[in-house]
C-alpha positions as CSV (number, residue, x, y, z in Angstrom):
1,M,-30.9,-4.9,45.6
2,M,-32.7,-5.7,42.5
3,R,-33.8,-9.3,42.1
4,C,-31.9,-11.5,39.6
5,L,-33.1,-13.0,36.2
6,F,-32.3,-16.5,35.7
7,V,-31.7,-17.3,32.0
8,V,-31.4,-21.0,31.3
9,S,-29.3,-21.3,28.2
10,C,-28.5,-24.6,26.8
11,F,-29.1,-26.4,23.4
12,F,-29.9,-29.7,22.1
13,V,-26.8,-31.1,20.0
14,F,-29.5,-32.6,17.8
15,L,-32.6,-30.6,18.3
16,G,-33.4,-27.2,19.5
17,A,-36.3,-26.8,21.9
18,K,-38.0,-23.9,23.5
19,A,-39.9,-23.9,26.8
20,Q,-43.6,-23.0,27.0
21,S,-42.6,-20.4,29.6
22,K,-41.4,-16.9,29.9
23,I,-37.8,-18.2,30.2
24,D,-36.0,-19.5,27.1
25,Y,-33.9,-22.6,27.4
26,T,-32.6,-25.5,25.5
27,V,-31.1,-28.9,26.6
28,S,-27.9,-30.7,25.6
29,R,-28.0,-34.1,24.2
30,P,-28.3,-36.8,26.9
31,Y,-25.2,-39.1,27.5
32,H,-24.8,-42.2,29.3
33,D,-22.9,-42.5,32.5
34,D,-23.1,-44.3,35.9
35,L,-25.3,-41.7,37.8
36,L,-24.3,-43.1,41.1
37,L,-20.7,-42.3,40.6
38,V,-20.4,-39.3,38.5
39,K,-18.7,-36.1,39.6
40,M,-18.6,-32.7,38.2
41,L,-15.6,-30.5,38.7
42,A,-15.6,-26.9,37.6
43,H,-12.5,-25.2,35.9
44,D,-11.3,-22.1,37.3
45,T,-9.9,-20.3,34.2
46,E,-11.4,-21.7,31.1
47,D,-15.0,-22.4,29.8
48,Y,-14.8,-26.1,30.7
49,V,-16.1,-28.3,33.4
50,L,-14.9,-31.9,34.1
51,F,-17.3,-34.8,34.1
52,I,-15.7,-38.0,35.9
53,R,-17.6,-41.1,36.1
54,R,-17.2,-44.8,36.4
55,D,-18.3,-47.2,33.8
56,K,-18.0,-50.8,35.3
57,N,-14.2,-51.1,35.8
58,K,-13.3,-48.0,33.8
59,V,-13.0,-44.3,34.6
60,G,-14.2,-41.9,32.2
61,I,-12.9,-38.2,32.1
62,Q,-15.0,-35.9,30.0
63,L,-14.1,-32.3,29.3
64,F,-17.1,-30.2,28.6
65,N,-17.2,-26.8,27.1
66,Y,-20.1,-25.0,28.9
67,S,-19.9,-21.9,26.7
68,E,-20.6,-23.9,23.5
69,M,-22.4,-26.7,25.5
70,K,-20.5,-29.5,23.8
71,M,-18.1,-32.3,24.8
72,V,-14.7,-31.7,23.5
73,A,-12.8,-34.7,25.1
74,N,-13.7,-38.1,26.3
75,N,-11.1,-40.3,27.6
76,Y,-11.5,-43.8,29.3
77,Y,-8.9,-45.6,31.6
78,K,-8.9,-49.4,32.2
79,D,-5.8,-49.6,34.2
80,L,-7.6,-49.1,37.6
81,P,-7.7,-51.9,40.1
82,K,-10.7,-54.2,39.7
83,D,-13.8,-53.4,41.8
84,F,-12.4,-50.0,42.8
85,R,-14.7,-47.5,44.4
86,I,-14.7,-43.7,43.8
87,E,-14.1,-42.0,47.1
88,A,-13.8,-38.4,46.2
89,V,-12.6,-35.7,43.7
90,R,-10.9,-33.0,45.4
91,K,-9.2,-29.7,44.0
92,M,-6.2,-28.3,45.9
93,D,-4.4,-25.0,44.9
94,G,-5.5,-25.5,41.2
95,R,-4.7,-29.2,41.0
96,A,-7.4,-31.9,40.8
97,Y,-7.1,-35.4,42.1
98,L,-9.2,-38.6,41.8
99,F,-9.2,-40.7,45.0
100,Y,-10.4,-44.4,44.7
101,S,-10.1,-47.3,47.0
102,V,-10.0,-51.2,46.7
103,E,-11.1,-53.5,49.4
104,K,-10.1,-57.2,49.4
105,S,-10.7,-59.5,52.4
106,S,-9.3,-57.4,55.4
107,Q,-7.1,-55.3,53.2
108,Q,-8.1,-51.7,52.5
109,R,-6.1,-49.4,50.0
110,L,-6.7,-45.8,49.0
111,F,-5.1,-44.4,45.7
112,A,-5.0,-41.0,44.2
113,R,-4.2,-39.8,40.5
114,E,-4.0,-36.3,39.3
115,I,-6.1,-35.0,36.5
116,D,-5.0,-32.3,34.0
117,M,-8.0,-30.1,33.9
118,N,-7.0,-28.6,30.6
119,Q,-6.8,-31.8,28.6
120,G,-9.2,-34.1,30.6
121,V,-6.5,-36.8,31.2
122,F,-4.6,-38.5,34.0
123,V,-1.0,-37.3,34.6
124,G,1.8,-38.9,36.6
125,L,1.6,-42.3,38.2
126,E,-1.0,-43.6,40.6
127,K,-0.2,-42.7,44.3
128,T,-0.9,-45.0,47.3
129,I,-2.4,-42.9,50.1
130,F,-3.2,-45.7,52.6
131,D,-2.5,-49.4,52.7
132,F,-4.1,-51.0,55.7
133,K,-4.0,-54.8,56.5
134,K,-7.1,-54.3,58.7
135,E,-10.7,-53.3,57.9
136,V,-11.8,-49.7,57.6
137,V,-14.9,-48.6,59.3
138,A,-17.2,-46.2,57.6
139,P,-17.0,-42.7,59.1
140,Q,-19.9,-41.9,61.5
141,S,-20.7,-38.5,59.9
142,R,-21.2,-37.3,56.4
143,Q,-20.0,-33.8,56.9
144,R,-20.6,-31.9,53.5
145,N,-19.4,-28.3,53.6
146,D,-21.2,-27.6,50.4
147,A,-24.3,-29.3,51.8
148,V,-25.0,-31.2,48.6
149,I,-26.4,-34.7,49.3
150,S,-24.7,-37.1,46.6
151,P,-25.5,-40.9,46.2
152,S,-21.8,-41.4,45.5
153,L,-20.9,-40.7,49.2
154,M,-23.1,-43.3,50.7
155,N,-20.5,-46.1,50.7
156,R,-17.5,-44.0,51.2
157,K,-14.8,-45.4,53.5
158,F,-12.6,-42.2,53.9
159,D,-13.3,-38.7,54.8
160,F,-11.5,-35.6,53.3
161,S,-11.0,-32.3,54.9
162,L,-9.5,-29.2,53.0
163,S,-8.1,-26.2,54.9
164,H,-9.5,-22.8,54.6
165,D,-6.7,-21.7,52.2
166,E,-7.2,-24.8,50.2
167,R,-3.4,-25.7,50.4
168,K,-3.6,-28.5,52.9
169,L,-5.7,-31.8,52.6
170,M,-6.3,-34.3,55.4
171,V,-7.5,-37.8,54.6
172,Y,-8.7,-39.9,57.6
173,C,-10.7,-42.9,58.5
174,Q,-11.7,-45.0,61.4
175,V,-10.0,-48.5,61.5
176,K,-10.7,-51.8,63.4
177,K,-8.5,-53.8,65.6
178,D,-6.0,-55.9,63.7
179,G,-7.3,-59.2,62.6
180,G,-10.5,-58.7,64.6
181,K,-14.1,-58.4,63.7
182,K,-15.0,-55.9,66.6
183,V,-14.2,-52.2,66.8
184,R,-11.7,-51.3,69.5
185,K,-13.2,-50.0,72.8
186,N,-11.1,-46.9,71.9
187,V,-11.8,-44.9,68.7
188,Q,-8.9,-45.5,66.5
189,L,-8.3,-43.0,63.8
190,A,-5.7,-43.0,61.0
191,Y,-4.8,-39.8,59.1
192,K,-2.4,-38.2,56.7
193,V,-2.0,-34.5,55.8
194,F,-0.9,-33.6,52.2
195,D,0.5,-30.5,50.3
196,P,-0.9,-29.5,46.9
197,S,1.5,-32.1,45.1
198,L,0.4,-34.9,47.6
199,G,3.5,-34.7,49.6
200,V,3.1,-36.2,53.0
201,L,3.3,-33.5,55.6
202,R,2.0,-35.5,58.7
203,K,0.7,-39.0,59.3
204,G,-0.2,-41.2,62.2
205,E,-2.7,-43.1,64.1
206,V,-4.5,-41.8,67.2
207,S,-6.5,-43.6,69.9
208,I,-9.1,-41.8,71.7
209,K,-10.2,-43.3,74.9
210,N,-13.7,-44.7,75.1
211,L,-14.5,-43.3,78.7
212,V,-18.2,-44.0,78.4
213,K,-20.2,-46.0,75.9
214,K,-20.9,-45.0,72.4
215,T,-18.0,-42.7,71.7
216,Q,-18.3,-41.6,68.1
217,A,-15.7,-39.9,65.9
218,L,-17.9,-37.2,64.3
219,G,-15.5,-35.1,62.1
220,G,-12.0,-33.8,61.3
221,Q,-10.5,-30.6,60.2
222,V,-6.9,-29.5,59.1
223,N,-5.8,-25.8,59.4
224,K,-3.5,-24.2,57.0
225,D,-0.5,-25.1,59.1
226,G,-1.4,-28.8,58.5
227,I,-2.5,-29.5,62.2
228,P,-5.2,-32.0,62.4
229,F,-8.3,-31.5,64.8
230,F,-11.0,-34.0,65.4
231,V,-14.2,-34.0,67.3
232,T,-16.0,-36.8,69.1
233,S,-19.2,-37.3,71.1
234,D,-20.4,-39.4,73.8
235,Y,-23.0,-39.2,76.6
236,T,-21.1,-36.4,78.4
237,G,-20.9,-34.1,75.4
238,L,-18.6,-33.0,72.4
239,H,-14.8,-33.3,72.8
240,L,-12.4,-31.4,70.7
241,Y,-8.9,-32.9,70.1
242,K,-5.7,-31.5,68.5
243,V,-2.9,-33.7,67.2
244,S,0.5,-31.5,67.4
245,P,2.3,-33.9,67.5
246,E,0.6,-35.9,70.3
247,L,-3.2,-36.2,70.8
248,K,-4.4,-33.7,73.2
249,I,-7.9,-32.8,74.3
250,L,-8.6,-29.0,74.0
251,H,-12.1,-28.7,75.3
252,T,-15.3,-30.4,76.2
253,L,-18.6,-28.9,75.3
254,E,-21.1,-30.4,77.9
255,H,-23.9,-32.5,76.8
256,M,-26.9,-30.4,75.6
257,G,-29.0,-33.1,73.9
258,Y,-27.0,-33.4,70.8
259,D,-29.3,-35.2,68.3
260,R,-27.1,-37.2,66.0
261,G,-23.6,-37.5,64.7
262,K,-24.4,-35.6,61.5
263,T,-25.5,-32.5,63.4
264,V,-21.8,-31.6,64.1
265,C,-19.8,-29.5,61.6
266,L,-16.3,-28.5,62.1
267,A,-14.4,-25.7,60.1
268,D,-11.3,-23.4,60.2
269,N,-11.3,-19.8,59.3
270,S,-8.7,-17.4,58.0
271,S,-7.5,-16.6,61.6
272,Q,-6.7,-20.4,62.0
273,E,-9.5,-20.6,64.5
274,I,-11.6,-23.9,64.8
275,V,-15.3,-23.5,64.7
276,I,-17.8,-26.2,66.0
277,V,-21.4,-25.8,65.3
278,A,-23.7,-28.5,66.6
279,N,-27.5,-28.8,66.7
280,Y,-29.3,-29.9,69.9
281,V,-32.8,-31.3,70.7
282,M,-34.1,-30.9,74.3
283,T,-37.4,-31.6,76.0
284,R,-38.6,-28.8,78.4
285,E,-41.5,-29.2,80.7
286,K,-44.3,-26.8,80.3
287,K,-46.2,-25.3,83.2
288,Q,-49.2,-27.4,82.2
289,K,-48.9,-30.7,84.1
290,G,-48.0,-33.7,81.9
291,L,-47.0,-31.5,78.8
292,S,-43.6,-30.9,77.3
293,D,-42.0,-28.7,74.8
294,I,-39.4,-29.7,72.2
295,V,-36.7,-27.4,71.9
296,L,-34.4,-27.1,68.9
297,G,-31.2,-25.0,68.9
298,T,-27.8,-24.5,67.6
299,H,-24.6,-24.5,69.7
300,Y,-21.7,-22.4,68.4
301,A,-18.1,-22.6,69.9
302,R,-14.9,-21.0,68.4
303,F,-11.4,-21.9,69.7
304,D,-7.9,-20.5,68.7
305,S,-5.4,-23.0,67.5
306,E,-4.1,-23.6,71.0
307,G,-7.5,-24.6,72.2
308,K,-8.5,-21.4,74.1
309,K,-12.1,-21.0,74.0
310,L,-13.1,-17.7,72.4
311,K,-16.9,-18.0,72.0
312,D,-19.5,-20.4,73.4
313,S,-23.1,-19.7,72.8
314,A,-26.5,-21.6,72.3
315,E,-29.5,-20.3,70.7
316,E,-33.0,-21.9,70.0
317,F,-34.4,-22.0,66.6
318,P,-37.3,-19.3,66.3
319,K,-40.6,-21.2,67.0
320,S,-42.3,-19.3,64.2
321,L,-40.1,-21.2,61.8
322,L,-41.2,-24.6,62.9
323,K,-44.3,-26.3,61.7
324,K,-47.2,-26.3,64.0
325,S,-49.4,-28.7,62.3
326,W,-47.2,-31.8,62.7
327,N,-48.6,-34.4,65.1
328,T,-45.1,-35.9,65.9
329,K,-43.3,-37.4,68.8
330,M,-39.9,-36.1,67.7
331,I,-38.7,-33.0,65.6
332,F,-35.1,-32.2,64.9
333,C,-32.9,-30.3,62.3
334,E,-30.1,-32.3,60.8
335,M,-27.2,-30.2,59.8
336,L,-26.1,-30.7,56.3
337,G,-23.1,-28.4,56.1
338,L,-21.4,-25.3,57.2
339,Q,-20.5,-22.8,54.5
340,L,-18.0,-20.0,54.9
341,F,-18.8,-16.7,53.1
342,G,-17.3,-13.2,53.5
343,E,-14.8,-12.6,56.2
344,D,-15.2,-15.5,58.6
345,Q,-19.1,-15.6,58.5
346,F,-20.8,-18.9,58.5
347,L,-24.0,-20.4,57.1
348,A,-25.4,-23.2,58.9
349,I,-27.6,-25.4,56.5
350,N,-30.2,-27.6,58.4
351,E,-32.9,-29.8,57.0
352,E,-35.9,-29.8,59.2
353,R,-37.0,-33.3,59.9
354,A,-40.1,-34.8,61.9
355,V,-40.7,-38.3,62.8
356,N,-44.5,-39.1,63.0
357,I,-45.1,-42.3,65.2
358,S,-48.4,-44.0,65.0
359,Y,-49.7,-47.3,66.1
360,S,-52.1,-49.7,64.2
361,L,-53.8,-52.9,65.1
362,Q,-52.2,-55.8,63.0
363,P,-52.2,-59.5,63.0
364,K,-49.5,-61.1,65.1
365,S,-46.5,-62.4,63.4
366,G,-45.1,-66.0,63.8
367,G,-46.2,-69.5,62.9
368,N,-48.7,-70.3,65.5
369,A,-49.5,-66.8,66.5
370,T,-53.3,-65.8,66.7
371,G,-55.0,-62.6,67.5
372,F,-53.9,-58.8,66.9
373,E,-51.3,-56.6,68.3
374,N,-50.4,-52.8,68.2
375,K,-47.6,-52.3,65.8
376,R,-45.4,-49.2,65.7
377,D,-45.1,-47.2,62.4
378,Q,-42.5,-44.5,62.0
379,M,-42.6,-42.1,59.2
380,A,-40.3,-39.1,58.4
381,L,-42.1,-35.8,57.3
382,G,-41.3,-32.3,56.2
383,G,-37.7,-31.8,54.8
384,D,-37.8,-27.9,54.7
385,Y,-34.4,-26.1,55.0
386,V,-33.6,-23.8,58.0
387,I,-30.7,-21.5,57.1
388,T,-28.8,-19.6,59.9
389,A,-26.2,-17.0,59.0
390,K,-23.8,-16.1,61.9
391,D,-21.0,-13.4,62.0
392,S,-17.4,-14.1,63.0
393,E,-18.4,-13.8,66.7
394,G,-21.1,-16.5,66.3
395,N,-23.9,-14.1,66.7
396,T,-26.9,-14.9,64.4
397,K,-27.4,-12.3,61.7
398,W,-30.7,-13.9,60.4
399,V,-32.5,-17.3,60.1
400,R,-34.7,-18.2,57.3
401,R,-36.9,-21.1,56.4
402,L,-37.1,-22.4,52.8
403,P,-40.1,-24.6,52.1
404,K,-39.4,-27.1,49.3
405,N,-42.4,-29.3,49.2
406,Q,-40.7,-32.7,49.2
407,I,-40.9,-35.8,51.3
408,P,-37.3,-36.7,52.6
409,H,-37.8,-40.6,52.9
410,A,-34.5,-42.3,53.2
411,W,-34.7,-44.1,49.9
412,H,-35.7,-40.9,48.1
413,R,-33.7,-38.0,49.9
414,L,-30.7,-38.3,47.6
415,T,-32.6,-36.6,44.9
416,A,-35.0,-34.6,46.9
417,G,-32.7,-32.2,48.6
418,M,-31.9,-28.5,47.7
419,K,-28.6,-27.7,46.2
420,H,-26.6,-24.9,47.7
421,L,-24.5,-22.4,45.7
422,D,-22.4,-19.4,47.0
423,M,-22.6,-16.9,44.2
424,G,-21.9,-13.1,44.5
425,E,-23.8,-11.2,47.0
426,S,-26.5,-14.1,47.5
427,H,-26.8,-17.8,48.4
428,Y,-28.8,-19.9,45.9
429,F,-30.8,-23.0,46.8
430,V,-32.0,-24.9,43.7
431,F,-34.7,-27.7,44.0
432,I,-37.5,-29.4,42.3
433,D,-40.9,-28.7,43.8
434,H,-43.1,-31.8,43.6
435,K,-46.2,-30.2,45.1
436,V,-46.9,-33.2,47.2
437,N,-46.4,-32.2,50.8
438,E,-49.9,-30.8,51.5
439,G,-51.5,-34.4,51.3
440,V,-48.7,-36.1,53.1
441,L,-48.9,-33.7,56.1
442,N,-52.5,-34.1,56.6
443,G,-52.2,-37.8,57.4
444,A,-51.8,-39.5,53.8
445,E,-51.1,-43.3,54.1
446,N,-47.7,-44.8,53.3
447,K,-49.0,-46.3,50.1
448,K,-50.1,-42.9,48.9
449,I,-46.7,-41.5,49.7
450,K,-44.9,-44.3,47.8
451,S,-47.1,-43.5,44.9
452,Y,-45.8,-39.9,45.0
453,L,-42.1,-41.0,45.1
454,T,-42.4,-43.4,42.2
455,G,-44.5,-41.3,40.0
456,Q,-42.4,-38.0,39.9
457,K,-42.9,-37.3,36.3
458,S,-43.5,-33.6,36.8
459,G,-42.1,-30.7,38.9
460,I,-41.0,-27.3,38.7
461,V,-37.3,-26.4,39.1
462,Y,-37.1,-23.5,41.5
463,A,-34.3,-21.4,43.1
464,Y,-34.3,-19.4,46.4
465,Q,-32.0,-16.5,46.2
466,V,-31.1,-15.5,49.8
467,E,-29.2,-12.0,50.1
468,K,-26.1,-12.6,52.3
469,E,-26.4,-9.4,54.4
470,S,-30.0,-8.8,54.7
471,G,-31.3,-12.4,54.6
472,R,-34.0,-11.2,52.1
473,V,-35.4,-14.2,50.2
474,Y,-36.7,-14.3,46.5
475,R,-38.3,-17.3,44.8
476,H,-37.4,-17.8,41.2
477,R,-39.1,-20.3,38.8
478,L,-36.6,-21.6,36.4
479,F,-38.4,-24.2,34.3
480,D,-40.8,-27.1,34.2
481,K,-38.9,-30.3,33.9
482,R,-41.7,-31.7,31.9
483,N,-40.9,-29.4,29.1
484,L,-37.6,-31.1,28.6
485,R,-39.2,-34.2,27.2
486,K,-38.9,-33.2,23.6
487,G,-36.3,-35.4,21.8
488,L,-35.8,-37.4,24.9
489,K,-37.2,-40.8,25.9
490,G,-38.9,-41.2,29.2
491,T,-40.2,-38.6,31.5
492,D,-38.9,-39.3,35.1
493,F,-36.2,-36.6,35.3
494,K,-34.5,-36.0,38.8
495,M,-32.1,-33.3,39.6
496,N,-28.7,-35.1,40.4
497,R,-26.1,-32.7,40.8
498,I,-25.4,-28.9,40.5
499,T,-22.0,-27.3,39.8
500,K,-21.0,-23.6,40.1
501,L,-19.1,-22.5,37.1
502,N,-18.4,-18.9,38.0
503,E,-20.1,-16.1,39.9
504,K,-22.7,-15.8,37.2
505,E,-23.4,-19.4,36.0
506,F,-24.0,-22.8,37.2
507,L,-24.9,-26.3,35.6
508,I,-27.8,-28.5,36.8
509,E,-27.6,-32.1,35.9
510,L,-30.8,-34.0,35.5
511,S,-31.0,-37.7,35.0
512,R,-33.5,-40.2,33.6
513,G,-33.5,-43.5,35.3
514,S,-30.0,-45.0,35.8
515,S,-28.7,-44.7,32.2
516,S,-28.8,-41.2,30.8
517,S,-28.3,-37.6,32.1
518,F,-28.2,-34.1,30.6
519,V,-27.2,-30.8,31.9
520,V,-28.7,-27.3,31.8
521,K,-26.8,-24.2,32.2
522,V,-28.3,-21.4,34.3
523,S,-27.0,-17.9,33.9
524,V,-27.7,-15.2,36.5
525,N,-27.9,-11.5,35.2
526,E,-27.4,-9.3,38.1
527,G,-29.5,-6.0,38.3
528,S,-32.3,-7.2,36.3
529,A,-35.9,-7.6,37.6
530,L,-37.6,-10.9,37.2
């Protein structure tokens, strides 16, 4: 297969600009928005994309023509409750909904409003989804099937699961004991399943017994029959539950050193089977006395709708993919999402992470303390992506590692990740290469790392193209974001969001500070050599 030519084709509304590179591009006029809450939602049939954002206590719906790169509608609504929080924007069977919540004292309410994607306006009345007189606990996991890390999800109180045929939506959350400040010993989950018009098909609360300490609800999935499934973890392993109509445990995957809650992803396929993919971290003793080897792997299990286990396998990540130069105490891969492509084929998207633990002699803390003590310092390094493609039987087709030259610190990771797109015969991973990892991995001090993170005024926007069948990887240089400065104030641009428009085009949103953003359209011309 020939490589693709990426053509970035936008324009300034007020000024045309040409990049000093082999790729021609222009940029649309920056527009102000609340970057922490903006959402982009592509339209299926027309040349439009919806921008949904919060401006103080207002919601703005902007209809953007991406063929002409101009805004054609800009509507604001002031009738939403005070201090609302945008939870999600979801599209189901061609209909789009905005979900937002309001929290007051111990009362938690969730609402939804339908959006007309042709006009960029709300239609119909506000619908109440949940109304609790109890506190809602933030979900333990942040399962993202499109593997896009978004700042707007960090304070979300509800989780949303869409069935494979996109005609059933489950909204669920974990709730606290009535009137109490402590979480129940049992995990209490409330859920509702909706049809495309937001009619309620199923609802209820289930209590999952906490047989051992630290039981966590990790994720939920609804199939195309509207049947909810949940997965929890504890010290004994992973537990799969089905609600039909009563809660029933289907299977337990025995403990394999599952790393963290986020490493578990749940999905359903066209055969109404439930798939669990989980990462594990294990320590295996080497033959040499006193040495150990860290083993990273993926556990894959597939069940039919009745809970019969169809496949159960575990595979280690190839050691050739993992960095050998890290002087670390712990390495793990955090699963960001599980992407379905082809006929029941899955792409597991992981971010490689390492924690470097060091000790330094520092003055003792405290009013009358004297002398020095060893203090522990923990620092995250790496952040490359490890991509695993599996067939419908759970067998690995290929594994690839995609370097991205970034530092995934907690406060920086929201803008440092790759953005994944499923387009045609290939997967695409778009990212900004800051060219700073080399110094960090060789033992740079924390203050040097912070200077990198606060001084990102340059960087090249790249894209990895990974062919679905062969796993062949191509690296494409799109543009240098420094070339976008003409006509714009400031220089510190960050890639915020990316939205697929069709099988040939996608939008990249770049932000400057917390007040302005602009979009760049990228077109993929199949069959052309780069």
